[in-house]
N, C-alpha and C positions, 0 to 999 in steps of 0.2 A: 513125218508120222509113221509110226510103226504098224506093220500088218495086224498085230495084235488091237491095238488102237483103233483102227479103221473097221476092223471087223465088229469091236464094241460099239462104236458110232453107228455102223449100218444096222446092228441088232436093237440098239436105242430107237432109231429112227422108225424101223418096222415095227417093233412094240408100240411106238406111239401112234403109227398108222392103225394098227390094228385097234387099239383103244378107241379111236376117232371112229373107225368103222362100226366098233359095237354099238357107241352112242347113236350113230346114224341109223343102224339097223332098229334101235328102239324108239327113236323119233320117227321112222316111217311106219313102224308098226302102229304106234300111237294116232298118227295121222291116218293111216288106213282105217281104223276103228272109228275114228271120228267121222270120216268121209261115209262109211256105212251107216252111221247113224242118222247123218244129214239124207243121205239117199232115201233111207226108210222113211224118216220124218216129210220129205218131199213128196213120196209116193202116198202116203196119208192123206197129205192135203189134196193131192191131184184126183184122189179117188173120193174124197167128201165134197168136192166143188158140184157135180151133178145134183146131189142132194140139197145143197144148199140154194142153187139156182131153182130148182124145183119148190122150194119152200119158200122163195121170195117171189116167184111166179105164182103160187097159191096165194100169198098175202096181197099182191097185187089185184089179184081177181076179186078177192073179197072186199079191199078197199073200194074197187070200182063199182062192185054191187052195192055197197053202202052208200056211196056217192049219188047213184042212180035212185037209190030209194030215197035220200033225202033231197034230192033234186039239188045237188051241190056241183053238179058238172056244169061246164059250160054247154050251151046249146051248139056249138061248133063241132064239140066232140061226139 
């Protein structure tokens, strides 16, 4: 194998590695964007949980009131 041929082979391999690294960089950037979107979505859900619990508690109290007024609750409760 001549020195020129070896140099060309190394250069070809390095170009291939560079191309693959470029693709990996693009994929990593895409994954970072997707991860950020997921984190924001999860954060929004976590922030909305207390209001959901408050609403359920309110509806539970209202239902208990209606049951008492209609005498639908068991005497044990």
